[in-house]
N, C-alpha and C positions, 0 to 999 in steps of 0.2 A: 243282323242278328245281335241282340244286346249281349253285353258282357255278363258273365256269371257273377252274381253277387257274392262278395266275400263272406267267409264264415264269421258268425258272431262270437266275440271273445267270451261272452257270458255262456253261450251254448257250449263252447269248447270246455269251459270249466265245469259245467254241469255234466257233460259227457264223461269227463275224467272222474268226476265224483261218483257217477254210476258204476264205472269200472272198479273204483276203489271199494265201493260198498259190496260188490260181488266178491272181490277178493277177501274182504274182511269176513263176509258170511262163510266163505269156504274155510278160512282159518279157524273161525269159531266152531264150525262143524268138526274139524279135525281134532280140536282140543277138548271135545266133549266125550272122548272115548272112555268108557267106564272100566276098561280092563287095566288102566294104569298106563303111564307113559315112562318109557325107559329114558335114561339120561341123554342118550344121543338124539332121540326124537324130540325130547323136551328142549334141548339146545337148538335144534333146527327150527322148532316152532317159535322160540324166543327171538332168533335172528330174523325170521320172517315177519314177526310181529313188529320189531323195531324198524325194519325197512318200510313196512306199510305205514307206520306212524309218521315216519319222515316224509313219505309221499303225501300223506293226508295234510301234514303241516305245510308242505310246499304249495299244495293246491289251495289251501286256505289263504296263504300269503298272496298268491296270484289273484284270488277272487277279491280280497280286500283292496287290492290296488287298482281294480277295474273301475272305470268311470263310464257314465252313460254316454259321454261324448266319444268314447272309443268304438261305439257300435256303428257299423256301416249303414244300418237302417234302423228306423224307430222300433223299439222293443216295448211292448205293453207290460205294465206292472213290473218295470225293471227293478226298482228298489225292493219290492216284495219278493221277487224271485231270487235276488241276490241274498237277502236276509235269510230266506228259507234254506238256501244251499249252504250258507255259513253255519246255520244251526245243525244241519245234518252232518257236516264235516266235523263240527265240534263234538257231536255225539259219537262219531266214529273214533275220534281221538281219545275220548274218555273210555270207550270200550277197549281200545288197544292198550291204554295205559293200565287198566285193571288187569287185563290178561297178562301183560308183561310182568306185573307185580306178582301174580300167581306163579308164572313159569320160572321166575328168577329165584324163588325160594328153594332152599337146599332140601328140606324135608317135605316133599310133595306126596300126598297120599291120594288114593283113588276117591276119597270122599270130597275133594275140592271140585267145585263147579267152575264154569267160565268166569263168573263175576266175582270169584274169590271167596265165596261162602263155604263154610266147613260144616259137614254133618257129623254128629257125635256117635252115630250108630250105623251099622250096616243096613242096607235097604234092599228090598226086593225090586224086581223089574217093574211090577205093577205100581209100587209106591213111587218109584222114580218117574214113571210116566205121569202119574197124577200130580207129582210135584212140579214137573215142567209145565203142565197145563194150568195149574192153579196158582203157582207162585209159592215161595217158601215163607213160612211164618217164623217169626223170631222165637227161638226156643226158650231163651231165658230173659230177654229184654234187660240185659245187664246195665246198660246206660242209655242215655237219650240219643247219643250220636249213632250207636248201632241200630237203634230202632228207626231213626230218621233215614239212614242209608238204605235199610231193607225196604222201607215203604216207598222210597224213590225208585228202587229197582222193581218192586212189584207194580208200581204205577205204569211203568213202561213195558211190562211183560207182554201184553197183547200186541203192542206195536212192534216189539223186537222180534217176535216169532212169526215169520211170514207164513208158516205152515198152518196157522190157525185161520180157517176160512169160515167156520160156522160158530156162531155165538148165540147164547141164550139171553133173553132180556130179563132183567131183574125188577122191572117196574114199568108202570104205564107212562107213555110219553105221547103228548099231543103236539102235532106240528105247530111250530111257532111262526114259520114263514113259508112262503111258497118254495117247494123243493124239498122240504123235510118229510120224513116218513113217520106216520103215526103207527104205534104198536102197543100191544098189551103185554102185561107181565107173563113170562113163560113162553113167548114165541121164539122160534129158532130163525135167525136171520143169516143169510149168506153174505159175507163181506166181500165186496168187489174191489174196493180201493181204500187204503188207510192214509188219510191226510194228516199232516203234522199238527194241524190246529185242533185235533180231537174230534172232528166231525167226519165220519166215515160214510162211504157210499155202500148201501146194502140193499138187498131184495128180500121180500118175505115169501111165504109159501104160495101167495096168490100172484106172484110175478111183479108186484108193485115195487118200484125202485125210488130211493131218495136218500137224504142225509140223515144220519142218526148220531147222537152223542155217544162216544165210546165209554163214558162213565156209567151208562145204563147196561153195559154188556159184560158178560163173563164167558170164559172159554167153555165151549160145549163139549166137555170131556166125560161126563157121567150120564148114565141113563136117567130117565125121568123119575123112575121109582126108586132109585138107589139111595140108600141112607147116607147121610154125611158122616165123615169120620169123627172120631172122638175129639181130635184136636180142633176140627172145624166147629163142633158144637160148643166148645168153650169160647170160641172167638165170635160166635154169632151175636149180633146185637139187634135191637129194635129201635129204629129211628123213624120219625115222621118226616116224609119228604115235603118240603115247603114249596111245592110248585102250584100252578094255578088250579089243578084239579084236586088238590088236597089228598092225594092217594098216599097210602102207606107202603113203604118198601122195607121188607124185613129179611133177616137172615142173609145178609150179604157178607162175603168173606174176601172179596177181591180188593185190589189196591185202593179203589175209590173210597170204599167204606172203612178201610184201615185209617185213612186220613180223617174221616168223620169220627172214628173211635178215639183217635188221638186228640182231636179238637175238643171232644166232649170231656175227655180225661183232664185236659188242661183248662177247661171252662172257657175256651176261646170261641165266642159266639160268632165273630166275624168269619173265621175259617169255616165254621159250620154253614153259614149262609152262602159263602162263595162256593163251597164244595157241593152243596145241594142245589145250586142254580138260582137262589133267591136274589142274588146280585150279579151284575155283569162280570165277565171273567177278568176284566182289567181293573176292577175296584180292589183297593187294598186298605188296611188300617191307616188312618191319617198319620203321616210322619210328623208334620208340624204340630198337630194336636198333642201327640205324645211328648214332643219337646217342651211344649208349654206346661204340661203336667209334671215334668221332671223337676222344675224349679223356676226361680225368678230370673235367671240369667237371660231369658229370651223374651222378657216382658218390657214394656216401655218404661215402667217405673225404675228399672235397673239402668237403662241408658240415659235417662234424664238427669241422673245424679252427676255431679262434676267428677271428672277423672283426674287422679293425681299423677304427677310426673314420676319417673322412676326413682327420684330421690325422696319421694313422699313428703316434700317440703313445700310444694306449690301445686296449683291446679293447672292441668294441661290445656283444657278447653274452656276455661272461665277466667277472663282477664278484665281488669277495670281500666277505663280511660278517664283520668282526672280532668283532662281538658274538656271532654264531652259529657262528663258526669254520667256515663252509661257503660255498659259492657262493650268490649271490643268485638266487632264481627269476626267470624272465623270461616274463611273460604275453605271448601273441601273439594276433593277430586270429583265426587258425585254429589250434585245438588240439583234436584229436578222435581218437577210436578208431573204426576201421572194420573190419567183418568181411566177408570174401568168403564168400558162401554156396555158390553154384553157377553154372554156365553151362549153358544148355539149347539144344537144337536147333542145335548148332554143325555146319556142313556138313563132310563128310568129303572129304579130297583123293583124287585118283585112285590107282590101284594102282601107278603107276609110281614113286611116291615112298614112302619109309618114314619114319614120324613117330618122332622120337627124344624129343621133349619137348613137352608141352602146358603153357602157362603164361600168366599175366596180368602185364603190366607196368603200373605205375601211377605217376603223378607229378602235381604241382600244375601247372595249366595255365590260361591266361587267354584261350584262343581263338586265340592267336598265338604265344606263347612258353612254353617249359617253364621253370618257376620253381623247381624243386627237383631233388633227385636222382631217379633212376628206380629204383623198387623192383620186384623180381620175385618172384612167388609161383608155384610149380609146382603144377599141378593133377593130380589122379588121376582115373582113369576105369575103367570095367568093360567087358570085351570084349562083354558082352551089350547094353550101352547105350553105344556109343562116342560118341554125340552129346551126352552129359551129362558135364560136368566138375564135380568136387567138390574141396573144400579141407579142411585140418586133419583128416586121417584118424586113426583110432584105431591107435596103434602101441604096442609094448612098449618101455618106457623113456621117454626124453624125445622129444618131437616135434621132428623136424628143422626148423630155422628156415626152410628153403626151402619147406616144406609148410605153414607156419603162416599161416592166413588172417586172423589178427587183426593189424592194422597200426595204428600211430600216425602221425598226420599233423600237421606243424607248419609254419606259414607266417605271415609278418608282412606279406605283400603287401597293398597298399591297392587293388588293382584291383577294380572292381565286378563283373567277369566271372570272378573266380577260381573255380576248381572242380577236380575230380579227373578226370583223363583215364585211362581204362582201355583198354588195347590187348591183345586176346587174340592169342596167337601160337603157332606151332608151329616147332620146329627139325626139319629133315628131312634126309634123305640120298637122293640120286637113285640108283635101282637100276642104271641103265645105266652111269653114269659115276662114281658114288661121290662126286659133288660134294655139299657141305653148304650149307645156307642157312637163312634164317628168314623165315617168311611171317606177315603179319597176317591173322587170321581175322575181323576186325571190331573196331570201337572204339565206346566210349560215353563220354559226358561228363556228370558230375553237378555242376551248379552249386551252390555252397555258400551263396549269398546271393540273396534275391529282389530285385526291382526297387527295393524300399524300403531295401535294405541289411540286412534282418533275416535271421539265419541260418536255414537250412532245418531242418525238424523231424528229430528223432532217431527214425528208423523204418527199415523195410525198403523198398528201392526196387527195382523191376523195370525195368531199363534195356534198351531195345531197341538192338540192335547195328546200326551203320552199316557199309557196305562202303567200300572205298577207303582213303584216308589221312585223318587228322584235318583236313586242309585241303581236302578234297573234300566236296561236298554232293550229296545226291540219289542216292548210289550204294548199291545193295542188296548185302548179302552173298551172297544166292542169288536172282537175279532170276526163277528158274523158279517160285518160290512165288507171287509176285504176278501173273505172267502167266497163271497157271491159275485165278486167283480170279474168281468171277462177281460180279455186282452185288448179290446178295441179302445181307441182313444176317447170316444164318446162316453163309454161306460166308465172309464177312468175319471173323466171330468165329473160325472154324476156321483161317483164314489167319493171323490175329494170333497164335494159339497156336503156329503152326509157325515163326514168325519167331525168329531167334536172339536170346537175351536173357541178361543178366547180373543176378544177384540179389546185392545188397549191403545191409548194415545199418549205419547210423550209430548208435553207442551213446551214451547219455547218460553224463556223467562225474560221479563222486562228488568230494567235496572232496579226498580223498586222491589220486585219479587225476589231478586237475588239478595238484596240487602236484608230483607225480612228473614229469608232462609238462613243467612249467615249468622243470625243471632241465636240459632238453635244449636244444640249439641252436635258434635262432629258425626256421630252415628245415631240415627233415629229415623223411624218410619211412623207416620201418623196421618190423621185426617186434617185437611186444610181448614175445616170449619172451626177448629179450636186452636189454631196456631197462635192467635193473639193471647190465649190463656197461657200457653207454654212460654211465650216471650215474657209475659208479665211475671210468671214464676221465676224465670231466669234472672229477671231484673231484681226481684226481691232477694234471690239467692246471692247475687253479687253484692247487693247492699249489705247483707248480713255478714257474709264471709270475707269480703274484701274491703268494703268502704268503712263500715262502722266497727269493725273488730279492734279492740284496744291493742291486742298482741297477736301477731300472725302465728306465733309458736304455741298459742293456747289451744288445748284439746278438750276444754270443758264442754259440757252439754249446753246446747243453745235452746232456750225456751222460745220457740216460734211455731205456733200451731199450723200456719200455712205451709212452712217447709216440711213439717212432719206428716201432714195428711194429704197434701196434693198428689204426691206420687201414687198413693193408694187409690185415689180417685181415677187415675189414668186407666186402671183395669176395670172400671165400672162405667160404661158409656152413658147410662141413664143419669148418673150423678154429674158427669161432665156436661150433659145437656142441660141439667138444672143450673149449673154455673153459667153456661152460655145464655140461658134465658134471663138470669139475674143481671148479667152484664148488658144484654140488649135493652132490658127494661130501664136500667140506670142511665144508659146512653140516651134513651128517648126522653128522659125527664131532666137532663142537664140544661142549665142555662147557657145562653150564648157565650157568656164570659168564661164559664167553666169548660166549654168545649174548645175555646181558643187555645192555641199552642204558643210556646215561646217563639221568638223570632229565630228562624233557622239560621245556621251559619252561612255566611256569604261564600258562594263558589262562582268562580269566573266561568262564563259561557255554559252554565248549567240551567237549562230551561225549567226543570222541576224545582230546583232550589229558588230560582228567581220568582216563579209563580207562587210558591208557598209563602215566600217573604212578602210579596206584594199583597197577598190576601190578608196577612196579619196587619200590615201597615194600613190597608184600605179600611179594615174594620175599626182600627184605632181612630183614624181620621173621621170616620162616619159618626162614631160615638161623640167625638169632640164637637162635631158640627151640631149634633142634636142637643148637646148640653152647653154649647157656646163657650166651652173652656176645656183645656186638656187636664186641668187640675182634678176634675171629677174622676176621670179614668185613672189617674195616678193614685188618688187617695181612696177610691171606692173599695169596700170590703169584698166586692164581687170579683175584683181583679186578682190575678195570681202573679206573683213576682218571684224570680229566682233569688235565693240568698246570695249576698255578695260580701266581699272583704273590703275593709276600709281603704285598703291600698288601691282598689279599683276606682275610687272616686276622689282620690287625693292626687295632687299635682306635685311631682318631684322634679323641681326645676334643674337640680344638679344632674339628675339622671337623664332628663329629657333634652337638656340644652345641647346644641351641636358643638362639637369640638372644633376649634379653629385649626385649619389646615395650613401648614407651612407653605409660604409662597415660594415659587421657583425663581 
């Protein structure tokens, strides 16, 4: 007989969570007495509330410390179950905290409800029942914070009250996937199970069963022919539902449409689209796009400028080497080349908006702050496969820098959590109003150093995308994928392949690539296709600021059109492409002598240096052989020579002669 399998730690935490929820429900029921609470009972409920909150926090701590390896047997959807249980415990903790705040007040009147709201007038039993079913409306809307708190409470009212089993639909809904339940406006549905992701299991009058969105439901507490109250009539609004069937949903007063009303008041189109289902639940307003609009501190033109030292008397990242007659290379902690490969399974927005651009914005990020400029790469896609984005397409001529997926990344930040933040976004226009905006379709973070401070490997990474903003956790881009997943390992593998993801590759650098990157500013992200223009600009910058300035203490304006205009071109990719084209055209028409370089510095046992030196020497010897003399190469106007000092070709016998050594 086989031994009995040990109990799962996760199941134990879930069982304890169910017990705590039952106790909290009982406590909430006791605190809802309308007759008022005497001080003794109020004190008893307060002590009981604090004990339950302590138990909830302890169970949350135990749950957070659980690991998948602690399970005696494989558990399907382990991370999802753990996250859902943590959310429910967090919700319990917030409910208990609100209740404790109400019970701890000295002057508690019978007008206070469980969530701490106060009514300014006495109410009849009928009004109180209607208020519990429909949710309280803000009486004065005195400030934005009170209105937001009340709307959040209203939004969870249907879910918080387990006694509500019947709901009436407020609009038409057509099944989006297999398992959804289609219904018409005005139908009464029996709720069988309330899932935390907002998709509830319900049956209609015909006995048909399926998933329905809770935002289309309101508590069935009134008769069909009953007139709405005066307060409800004032709050009624008329909004067009931007779903596929183009139906209109009118006269909604529940929490969902309170959010729509607020969004319309604040002219926030993105909130309206998300609330009405025109975009997936995990989409958010683009965080990085908003940062770019705030000012120039996140643009490349800001980071390409030289940085002053704390004394303001010298440049920190721009130094001149008189020996080499060029700028000194500046090694940094992060100096790498990254390639964007593709994005897969990106959800599509609704038909009510038109997508103008699909792109990826990336920056250096430490989990809290953006540490570099924000670089944007536009993606391409095929109509046959709109959920897949690709980069660096094959084009005739030069590849536009906006489409170039090869990016260099430089940063000298010492943060242990430094990494690369990727935000996938779309620029859209709304068909009905013509309004434009930008949405985030998900984000991913690639940490560049492990816990020991060792750089991560140069390889291809498959990064799963998160929904919400980079400051949110536990938000999915498309919750409908996980809510349909079963507990079997096979279905989990299939579900994992359906999750949105970004493929990137960190490339290993050669000695030459490292040398090129070290000529750039300490902090900068950009396209590899115009890196030669950046180095050329830095060279001119160093010539003007360090080499040719008469006085380093002078702060006079410098008349130099290149230094004044080039940073502005950095934010205009088409003009950068024009410069690249002019550069390439000039290179193609250069004479051989103009292309030749000066004799590189001699380095011992350096193959690259030896090869480049021999190439210059071989070309010189070849021209001499063709002209039967070296004099032609030396005197020809086509040859380019370095300027030299007279001391370089003068012989100082006193300085060069060896000193006699004393004999022993």
